[in-house]
Backbone as JSON, one array per atom type, in Angstrom:
{
  "sequence": "MNYEDKKIVGIIASNVESAVALNVIGHLAISIGKYSNGEIMGKPVITDKSGIEHLGISQFPFIITKVKAGKLKNAIDMAKSNSNLLVADYPKDMLDTRTDNELVESISSKENDKLECLGAVIYGNSKDVDEITGKFQLWRID",
  "N": [[0.79, -1.51, 0.06], [0.64, 2.75, -1.04], [1.89, 5.06, 0.99], [0.2, 7.44, 0.37], [-2.34, 6.72, -0.55], [-4.6, 6.44, 2.02], [-5.6, 8.81, 4.18], [-5.02, 11.06, 6.86], [-7.16, 12.57, 8.43], [-7.92, 15.81, 11.01], [-9.92, 17.7, 11.99], [-10.99, 21.0, 13.63], [-13.27, 23.29, 14.65], [-13.35, 26.78, 13.42], [-13.11, 28.23, 15.78], [-12.39, 27.58, 17.97], [-10.33, 28.03, 20.49], [-6.19, 27.65, 20.55], [-4.82, 25.96, 22.92], [-7.01, 24.61, 23.68], [-8.01, 23.27, 21.05], [-5.66, 21.61, 20.66], [-6.0, 19.97, 22.97], [-8.57, 18.71, 21.64], [-7.15, 17.29, 19.66], [-5.93, 15.22, 20.29], [-6.98, 13.73, 21.88], [-8.76, 12.88, 20.21], [-6.51, 12.18, 18.04], [-5.83, 9.34, 19.33], [-8.63, 7.75, 19.62], [-9.03, 7.44, 16.71], [-6.74, 6.55, 17.0], [-7.07, 3.82, 17.95], [-10.21, 1.98, 17.17], [-8.7, 1.63, 13.97], [-8.38, -0.34, 13.58], [-5.54, -1.11, 13.3], [-4.07, -0.62, 11.03], [-3.29, 1.69, 10.54], [-0.68, 2.24, 11.6], [2.39, 2.22, 10.66], [6.07, 0.84, 10.73], [6.01, -0.74, 13.92], [8.03, -0.08, 16.18], [10.82, 1.15, 15.64], [14.44, 0.86, 16.15], [16.71, 2.74, 16.94], [20.49, 4.0, 16.22], [22.32, 3.61, 18.03], [20.95, 1.4, 19.91], [18.12, 2.34, 21.35], [14.54, 2.13, 21.4], [11.91, 3.11, 19.95], [8.69, 4.39, 19.55], [6.82, 4.2, 16.81], [5.34, 5.77, 13.86], [2.36, 6.75, 12.41], [1.94, 5.51, 9.19], [0.58, 6.99, 7.51], [-0.51, 10.87, 5.9], [-1.23, 12.56, 8.22], [-3.11, 15.37, 8.28], [-3.91, 18.66, 9.87], [-6.93, 20.92, 9.82], [-9.3, 23.83, 9.71], [-12.46, 24.71, 10.13], [-15.35, 26.71, 9.97], [-18.0, 26.21, 12.61], [-20.76, 25.24, 11.62], [-19.74, 23.95, 9.64], [-18.48, 22.19, 10.01], [-19.67, 20.72, 11.19], [-21.32, 19.92, 9.64], [-19.69, 18.09, 7.91], [-18.48, 16.18, 9.55], [-20.94, 14.91, 9.84], [-21.93, 13.78, 6.99], [-19.17, 12.17, 6.46], [-20.14, 10.21, 8.19], [-21.66, 8.79, 6.84], [-20.51, 7.48, 5.39], [-19.4, 4.58, 4.96], [-16.97, 3.43, 4.61], [-14.98, 5.59, 6.18], [-13.47, 6.04, 8.88], [-14.25, 7.96, 11.58], [-14.04, 10.22, 14.47], [-15.57, 11.52, 16.39], [-15.82, 15.02, 18.63], [-17.4, 16.14, 20.52], [-18.54, 19.0, 22.25], [-19.56, 18.55, 25.03], [-17.28, 17.01, 26.07], [-15.62, 19.17, 27.22], [-17.52, 19.75, 29.51], [-18.09, 17.73, 30.78], [-16.38, 15.95, 33.61], [-16.16, 12.97, 34.09], [-16.18, 9.42, 32.7], [-18.48, 8.67, 32.32], [-20.51, 10.26, 33.73], [-19.86, 12.48, 30.54], [-21.12, 10.17, 28.84], [-24.01, 9.9, 29.74], [-24.52, 12.86, 29.51], [-24.3, 13.24, 26.3], [-25.92, 10.93, 25.69], [-28.68, 11.86, 26.51], [-28.82, 13.73, 24.38], [-30.14, 15.02, 20.64], [-28.27, 14.42, 18.11], [-28.45, 16.74, 16.56], [-28.51, 18.86, 18.18], [-25.85, 18.97, 19.28], [-22.55, 20.06, 20.17], [-20.03, 20.01, 18.21], [-16.4, 20.18, 18.45], [-14.06, 19.64, 16.96], [-13.17, 16.8, 14.67], [-11.37, 14.19, 13.43], [-11.26, 12.68, 10.57], [-10.64, 9.13, 9.12], [-9.73, 7.54, 6.08], [-9.61, 6.03, 3.12], [-7.95, 8.25, 0.39], [-9.2, 9.83, -1.12], [-11.86, 10.06, -0.74], [-11.57, 10.64, 2.1], [-10.72, 13.12, 0.8], [-12.68, 14.42, -0.33], [-14.6, 15.09, 1.66], [-13.0, 17.03, 3.14], [-11.24, 18.87, 1.55], [-11.14, 21.23, 0.96], [-10.96, 22.61, 3.05], [-9.17, 24.41, 5.24], [-5.75, 24.83, 5.7], [-5.11, 24.09, 9.27], [-3.22, 26.79, 11.45], [-1.33, 28.48, 13.96], [-1.68, 31.13, 15.54]],
  "CA": [[-0.15, 0.22, 0.05], [1.0, 3.22, -1.14], [1.48, 5.74, 1.47], [-0.54, 8.89, -0.28], [-3.54, 5.73, -0.46], [-5.03, 6.6, 2.94], [-5.68, 9.34, 4.84], [-6.38, 11.19, 8.07], [-7.33, 14.56, 8.64], [-8.32, 16.64, 11.86], [-11.23, 18.96, 11.57], [-10.83, 21.93, 14.16], [-13.53, 24.32, 14.86], [-12.63, 27.65, 13.44], [-13.56, 28.85, 17.0], [-11.74, 26.88, 19.13], [-8.56, 28.59, 20.83], [-5.29, 27.21, 20.48], [-5.08, 25.39, 23.92], [-8.45, 23.46, 23.27], [-7.06, 22.49, 19.97], [-4.36, 19.89, 21.06], [-7.1, 19.1, 23.68], [-9.41, 18.23, 21.01], [-6.74, 16.62, 18.25], [-4.72, 14.35, 21.15], [-7.93, 13.03, 22.67], [-9.26, 11.61, 18.3], [-6.05, 10.97, 17.29], [-6.15, 8.02, 20.14], [-9.78, 7.59, 19.37], [-8.67, 6.64, 15.53], [-5.69, 4.55, 16.46], [-7.62, 2.28, 19.13], [-10.61, 1.99, 16.16], [-8.17, 1.45, 13.53], [-7.57, -2.47, 13.3], [-3.73, -1.42, 13.56], [-3.24, -0.26, 9.97], [-2.58, 3.49, 10.51], [0.26, 2.3, 12.2], [4.34, 1.87, 10.24], [6.58, -0.21, 11.47], [5.33, -0.8, 15.49], [8.68, 0.41, 17.2], [11.76, 1.96, 14.78], [15.18, 1.28, 16.67], [17.85, 3.4, 16.26], [22.09, 3.04, 15.93], [22.76, 3.34, 19.84], [19.92, 0.67, 20.25], [16.77, 2.57, 22.25], [13.32, 2.03, 20.51], [10.92, 4.57, 19.26], [7.59, 3.73, 18.95], [6.48, 4.11, 15.04], [4.04, 6.83, 14.27], [1.0, 6.33, 11.25], [2.0, 5.28, 7.99], [0.05, 7.98, 6.5], [-0.51, 11.71, 6.26], [-2.17, 13.52, 9.36], [-3.42, 16.94, 7.88], [-5.15, 19.22, 10.78], [-7.39, 22.03, 9.47], [-10.16, 24.1, 10.56], [-13.35, 25.27, 9.46], [-16.12, 27.16, 10.47], [-18.93, 25.07, 13.63], [-21.42, 24.81, 11.35], [-19.53, 22.77, 8.35], [-17.78, 21.08, 10.45], [-20.86, 19.3, 11.72], [-21.91, 19.01, 7.85], [-18.2, 16.92, 7.39], [-18.83, 15.03, 10.43], [-22.25, 14.05, 9.28], [-21.49, 13.21, 5.74], [-18.47, 11.62, 6.92], [-20.45, 9.06, 9.11], [-22.77, 8.17, 5.74], [-19.71, 7.09, 4.56], [-19.2, 3.37, 5.61], [-15.79, 3.69, 4.9], [-14.02, 6.17, 6.59], [-13.93, 5.95, 10.12], [-14.75, 9.02, 12.36], [-13.81, 10.22, 16.0], [-16.16, 13.46, 16.65], [-15.26, 16.01, 19.22], [-18.85, 16.89, 21.64], [-18.79, 20.25, 23.54], [-20.01, 17.93, 26.2], [-16.1, 16.0, 26.45], [-14.95, 19.7, 28.32], [-17.87, 20.02, 30.38], [-18.07, 17.09, 31.54], [-15.28, 15.34, 34.6], [-15.89, 11.21, 34.09], [-16.66, 8.9, 31.43], [-20.1, 8.54, 32.77], [-20.76, 12.08, 33.6], [-19.92, 12.29, 29.18], [-22.2, 8.83, 28.27], [-24.58, 10.68, 30.47], [-24.78, 14.16, 28.64], [-24.4, 12.5, 25.18], [-27.08, 10.21, 25.42], [-29.71, 12.67, 26.45], [-29.15, 14.79, 23.11], [-30.52, 14.28, 19.51], [-27.24, 14.73, 16.9], [-28.43, 18.09, 15.91], [-27.88, 19.9, 19.05], [-24.26, 18.04, 19.79], [-21.88, 21.38, 19.33], [-18.68, 19.95, 17.81], [-15.18, 21.27, 18.5], [-13.07, 19.06, 15.95], [-13.39, 15.84, 14.48], [-10.82, 13.11, 12.67], [-11.4, 11.17, 9.67], [-9.34, 8.08, 8.27], [-9.68, 6.3, 5.05], [-9.05, 6.55, 2.01], [-7.94, 9.55, 0.17], [-10.34, 10.31, -2.19], [-13.41, 9.87, 0.31], [-11.39, 11.9, 2.36], [-10.77, 14.36, 0.33], [-14.33, 14.89, -1.05], [-15.71, 16.01, 2.9], [-12.33, 17.66, 3.8], [-10.42, 19.12, 0.5], [-11.22, 22.77, 0.28], [-10.57, 22.9, 4.67], [-8.34, 25.44, 5.47], [-4.81, 24.07, 7.08], [-5.04, 24.88, 10.79], [-2.07, 27.35, 12.19], [-1.67, 28.82, 15.64], [-2.08, 32.34, 14.68]],
  "C": [[1.14, 1.52, 0.16], [1.06, 4.23, 0.2], [0.66, 7.48, 1.71], [-2.34, 7.81, -0.31], [-4.2, 5.93, 0.4], [-4.72, 7.47, 3.49], [-5.89, 10.01, 6.42], [-6.48, 13.13, 8.53], [-8.28, 14.91, 9.85], [-9.06, 17.95, 11.5], [-10.86, 19.89, 12.79], [-12.01, 23.23, 14.12], [-12.95, 25.41, 14.81], [-12.79, 28.89, 14.58], [-13.0, 28.74, 18.2], [-10.29, 27.77, 19.39], [-7.33, 27.15, 21.32], [-5.07, 25.6, 21.27], [-5.21, 23.8, 24.09], [-8.06, 22.31, 22.12], [-6.67, 21.31, 20.19], [-4.86, 19.3, 21.48], [-7.12, 17.92, 22.78], [-8.17, 16.89, 20.36], [-6.01, 15.09, 18.9], [-5.77, 13.39, 21.16], [-8.32, 11.99, 21.11], [-8.13, 11.85, 18.5], [-6.33, 9.22, 18.53], [-7.22, 7.09, 19.89], [-9.83, 6.9, 17.74], [-7.52, 5.55, 15.73], [-6.06, 3.67, 16.96], [-8.61, 1.97, 17.84], [-10.43, 1.67, 14.63], [-7.67, 0.24, 12.41], [-5.87, -2.51, 12.67], [-3.53, -1.28, 12.2], [-2.64, 0.56, 9.36], [-0.89, 3.44, 10.84], [1.3, 2.02, 11.27], [5.04, 0.95, 11.38], [6.31, 0.08, 13.22], [6.8, -0.06, 16.36], [10.08, 0.18, 15.89], [12.8, 1.6, 16.24], [16.63, 1.77, 16.64], [19.14, 2.95, 16.47], [22.87, 2.68, 17.32], [21.66, 2.35, 20.69], [18.62, 1.39, 20.95], [15.84, 2.64, 20.8], [12.69, 3.48, 21.02], [9.6, 4.04, 18.97], [7.49, 4.18, 18.05], [5.55, 5.17, 14.7], [3.23, 6.02, 12.66], [2.15, 6.68, 10.26], [1.57, 6.42, 6.98], [0.05, 9.74, 6.76], [-1.78, 12.02, 7.52], [-2.05, 15.18, 9.5], [-4.93, 17.57, 9.35], [-5.53, 20.65, 9.86], [-8.4, 22.45, 9.97], [-11.26, 24.69, 9.33], [-14.76, 25.75, 10.54], [-17.1, 26.18, 11.2], [-19.73, 24.33, 12.66], [-21.14, 23.82, 9.58], [-19.01, 21.58, 8.83], [-18.38, 20.35, 11.36], [-21.34, 18.85, 10.39], [-20.86, 17.73, 7.51], [-18.38, 15.78, 7.75], [-19.77, 14.19, 9.92], [-22.47, 13.43, 7.65], [-20.54, 12.82, 6.27], [-18.8, 10.29, 7.0], [-21.6, 8.55, 8.42], [-22.06, 7.02, 5.3], [-19.05, 5.4, 5.04], [-17.52, 3.21, 4.91], [-14.83, 4.31, 5.39], [-14.68, 5.71, 7.95], [-13.87, 7.06, 10.73], [-15.11, 9.03, 13.72], [-14.38, 12.16, 15.95], [-15.76, 13.82, 18.11], [-16.49, 16.54, 20.19], [-18.02, 18.16, 22.03], [-18.83, 19.31, 25.09], [-18.26, 17.41, 26.86], [-15.77, 17.5, 27.48], [-15.85, 19.7, 28.87], [-18.67, 18.85, 31.69], [-16.57, 16.11, 32.46], [-14.88, 13.66, 33.94], [-16.75, 11.2, 33.23], [-18.31, 8.91, 31.57], [-20.67, 9.57, 32.78], [-21.03, 11.97, 31.12], [-21.23, 10.99, 28.39], [-23.49, 9.59, 28.76], [-25.65, 11.9, 29.6], [-25.06, 14.02, 27.08], [-25.8, 11.97, 25.0], [-28.12, 11.14, 25.75], [-29.51, 14.1, 25.32], [-29.22, 14.19, 22.0], [-28.87, 15.0, 19.22], [-27.67, 16.18, 16.54], [-27.67, 18.78, 16.59], [-26.45, 19.12, 19.92], [-23.24, 18.93, 19.31], [-20.48, 20.65, 19.23], [-17.37, 20.86, 18.24], [-13.98, 20.48, 17.18], [-13.85, 17.87, 15.85], [-11.92, 14.94, 13.87], [-11.44, 12.51, 11.65], [-10.34, 10.46, 8.84], [-10.24, 7.59, 7.25], [-9.2, 6.73, 3.7], [-9.14, 7.94, 1.3], [-8.99, 10.4, -1.01], [-11.24, 10.62, -1.47], [-12.87, 10.77, 0.68], [-11.81, 13.24, 2.26], [-12.56, 15.63, -0.4], [-14.97, 15.73, 0.11], [-14.58, 17.17, 2.65], [-10.97, 18.72, 3.03], [-10.47, 20.32, 0.62], [-11.46, 23.5, 1.59], [-9.0, 23.61, 4.29], [-7.13, 24.37, 6.35], [-4.77, 25.03, 8.12], [-3.94, 25.58, 11.2], [-2.7, 27.75, 13.28], [-1.25, 30.2, 14.7], [-1.11, 33.22, 15.94]]
}
């Protein structure tokens, strides 16, 4: 498989502060990694010339973008409708709760259209991911 065959795109709502954005992407990256069936990872451990081991990283590009909150929610819904894509989203409830039980209760009590999402990560074939995220701006710390 060519490293350009698949892609990982993180999307942050443009109104999210940098410190929160980093937290959002960190949590979402763990989720995507966990549920990707291991195919995202390159070589699991790389040993340097000194014999020190370093954990491997994704073998596919991981790009971080930003969009307005409304476009983010549309992108999440579109991605979730494509069974070939793996999608992790980050509802604002994750910041407003302390424990996993509180988070489950908060999200479970709301309809999908009432969830405010701060970010998402989409993983899959580059063509499918690009159809949804291809026009998004690269995220930068201003």
